[in-house]
C-alpha positions in Angstrom: 57.3 43.3 239.9 59.0 46.2 241.3 60.1 48.0 238.2 63.8 47.9 237.3 64.2 44.5 239.1 66.5 42.0 237.6 64.6 38.9 237.1 63.9 35.5 234.9 63.1 35.2 231.4 59.6 35.1 232.9 58.1 37.8 235.3 55.4 36.7 237.7 53.3 39.4 236.3 52.8 41.1 233.1 55.1 44.5 233.0 53.1 47.4 233.0 53.1 48.4 228.8 53.4 52.3 229.6 56.6 51.6 231.4 58.0 49.0 228.3 57.2 51.7 225.9 59.0 54.4 228.2 62.5 51.9 228.0 61.8 51.1 224.3 61.7 54.6 223.4 65.1 55.3 225.3 67.0 52.7 223.6 65.4 53.1 219.8 66.5 57.1 220.7 69.9 55.9 221.9 70.7 53.4 218.7 69.6 56.0 216.6 71.4 58.7 217.7 74.6 56.3 217.7 74.0 55.3 214.5 72.6 59.0 212.9 73.9 61.7 215.5 71.6 64.6 216.3 71.8 68.3 214.9 72.2 70.8 217.7 71.1 73.9 218.5 71.7 77.9 218.9 69.9 80.1 221.1 69.9 83.6 222.0 68.6 83.8 225.8 69.1 85.9 229.1 70.2 83.8 232.3 68.8 84.4 235.4 70.1 84.3 239.3 71.6 80.7 240.6 69.3 78.7 243.1 69.3 75.6 244.8 66.9 72.8 244.6 67.0 73.0 248.6 66.8 69.3 250.1 63.0 68.2 248.1 63.5 64.7 246.8 63.2 65.6 243.2 62.2 69.1 241.9 60.6 69.6 238.4 62.3 73.0 236.5 60.1 74.0 233.5 62.5 74.5 230.3 61.1 75.3 227.2 57.8 73.3 226.2 58.7 70.4 228.9 61.2 70.1 231.9 63.5 68.3 233.8 63.5 66.7 237.1 66.3 67.5 239.3 67.6 65.5 242.4 67.9 67.7 245.7 70.5 70.5 247.0 71.3 70.6 242.8 72.3 74.1 241.7 71.0 75.6 238.8 69.9 78.8 236.7 66.9 78.8 234.5 66.8 81.7 231.1 64.7 83.5 229.5 64.6 82.9 225.4 65.3 86.5 223.1 65.4 84.6 220.3 64.0 81.2 218.1 66.5 78.3 217.7 69.2 78.2 215.1 70.0 74.5 214.1 73.6 73.0 213.7 73.6 70.3 211.6 75.4 66.8 212.1 78.4 67.4 209.6 82.4 67.0 208.9 82.4 71.2 210.4 80.3 70.2 213.3 82.8 67.0 214.5 85.4 70.0 215.1 83.3 71.9 217.4 84.7 71.5 220.6 83.1 69.2 223.7 82.4 72.3 226.0 81.1 75.4 224.1 79.9 78.3 226.0 79.1 82.0 226.2 77.3 84.6 227.9 74.6 85.4 225.9 74.0 82.4 223.9 72.8 78.6 224.5 74.9 76.2 222.6 73.8 72.6 222.1 76.7 70.7 220.5 75.3 68.5 218.1 76.0 64.3 218.9 78.0 63.5 216.6 77.6 59.5 215.4 79.6 56.3 215.6 78.1 54.3 213.5 81.1 51.4 213.8 79.9 51.0 217.2 76.5 50.1 216.2 77.9 47.4 213.7 79.8 46.2 216.5 76.6 45.6 218.3 74.7 44.5 215.3 78.2 41.8 214.7 77.8 40.5 218.4 77.2 36.9 218.7 79.0 36.3 222.2 78.7 37.9 225.5 82.1 39.1 224.9 81.2 40.6 221.9 78.6 42.3 223.4 80.6 43.6 226.5 83.4 45.1 223.8 80.2 47.3 222.1 79.1 48.2 225.3 82.4 49.7 226.4 82.5 51.8 223.1 79.1 52.8 223.4 79.9 54.0 226.6 83.0 56.1 225.3 81.2 57.3 222.7 78.6 58.8 225.6 81.2 60.1 227.6 82.5 62.3 224.5 78.9 62.9 223.3 77.0 63.4 226.8 79.1 64.0 229.7 78.7 62.7 233.1 74.8 63.2 233.4 72.1 63.6 231.2 71.6 61.2 228.2 73.1 58.6 229.9 70.7 56.8 231.6 67.2 54.5 231.6 64.3 55.9 232.4 62.3 54.8 235.7 63.8 53.7 239.1 66.3 52.6 240.2 68.1 54.0 237.1 70.7 52.2 235.4 73.5 53.5 232.9 72.7 52.4 229.0 76.1 50.6 228.8 75.6 48.5 231.9 72.3 47.7 231.1 73.6 46.4 228.0 75.8 44.0 229.7 73.2 42.9 232.2 70.9 41.8 229.4 73.3 40.7 226.8 72.1 36.9 226.7 68.5 38.1 226.2 69.8 40.4 223.2 71.7 37.8 221.3 68.8 35.2 222.1 66.3 37.8 220.3 69.0 38.1 217.1 68.1 34.3 216.3 64.6 35.1 216.4 63.0 34.7 213.0 61.7 38.5 213.3 65.2 39.8 213.4 65.7 41.7 210.2 69.0 39.9 208.8 68.9 41.6 205.4 70.4 44.6 204.2 67.6 46.3 203.0 67.2 50.2 202.8 64.4 49.7 206.1 66.1 46.8 207.8 68.3 48.6 210.0 65.5 50.9 211.2 63.6 47.4 211.9 66.8 46.3 213.9 66.8 49.1 215.7 63.2 48.8 216.8 63.7 45.4 217.9 66.5 45.4 220.0 64.5 47.8 221.8 61.9 46.0 222.2 64.2 43.0 223.4 66.0 45.7 225.5 63.1 47.1 227.1 61.2 43.5 228.0 64.4 42.0 229.5 64.8 44.8 232.4 60.7 43.5 233.4 62.0 40.0 233.1 60.4 39.0 229.8 61.7 36.8 226.9 62.7 38.2 224.2 59.9 36.8 222.0 57.2 38.2 224.8 58.8 41.3 224.4 58.3 41.6 220.9 54.9 40.4 220.7 54.1 42.8 223.8 55.4 46.0 221.6 54.4 44.8 218.3 52.5 47.7 217.7 55.0 50.2 219.1 57.5 51.6 216.6 59.9 54.5 216.7 60.7 56.8 213.6 64.6 57.3 212.8 63.8 61.0 212.4 62.3 61.5 216.1 64.8 63.9 216.8 65.1 66.0 213.9 61.0 66.0 213.8 60.9 67.1 217.3 63.6 69.9 216.7 62.0 71.3 213.9 58.2 71.2 215.8 59.7 73.1 218.6 61.7 75.4 216.1 58.6 76.0 214.1 57.0 76.7 217.6 59.3 78.9 219.1 59.4 81.3 215.6 55.5 81.5 215.7 55.4 82.4 219.2 57.8 85.5 218.3 56.3 86.4 215.6 52.9 86.6 217.5 53.4 87.9 220.7 55.9 90.7 220.2 59.6 91.1 222.3 57.9 91.9 225.4 56.1 89.0 226.0 58.3 86.9 224.5 61.1 87.4 227.3 58.8 85.2 229.5 59.0 82.5 227.5 61.0 79.9 229.3 64.4 78.6 227.8 67.3 75.8 228.6 68.0 75.4 232.4 72.0 75.0 233.0 72.8 72.7 236.0 76.2 74.2 237.7 76.3 71.3 240.1 74.9 68.4 241.3 73.7 67.2 244.7 74.1 63.8 244.3 75.0 60.6 242.8 71.4 60.6 240.5 71.4 61.6 237.0 69.3 64.9 235.4 66.3 63.2 234.0 64.3 64.3 231.3 61.1 64.6 231.8 
């Protein structure tokens, strides 16, 4: 099966579990961010010179403890970190921050503000028209919180926007919500279970799997609701530890965020 190919409810071959999990993780991250938001951060750093990726198909750029993949002919600049990140919590105050914040010597990652009303629309949807309405509202939210590039796209190739995928797989999503294993109570953990279950269904839909098959194939996969805050806390603790033990001279060589100045193609920047 070609990854990302739209097929019927039953594919001729089993989807690779690793790719299924990657899609499920992407959906769960999106739904938790939609419902709860994500905290941001501010960090002291020094920007390097502007560079180009050249004509290569993709270029991997080291950033922090990981990296990002940039398409051909993209202008970017790397940075050296001069201090550990300082968190900016999701709050009413953070909602008043401008959509774009720039400072010469600071990297400011604006918090992603939640839109729980859009998540409620998606949960209540019982028809394809209602799914499309939720998709439109989610697209507006993503435009405000993510902008035109990072965060709007499912992993893999061919790449597709979350909002488009939601409409494309609306039938499978509605079928999944009718299954007995879909949480329908208002217990404290039920909403987290709905996030995980719908992520399984949508991940399977991309591979032509029926909702019940996708749920079974990913029955041991789970994604916690504190994934973003836990990862950010671990990075902050690691960063502080590196500064404490390394000293300023060595720490200045630590890689920091990458700033994309101009993208050379219509493909999005992909987290890796």
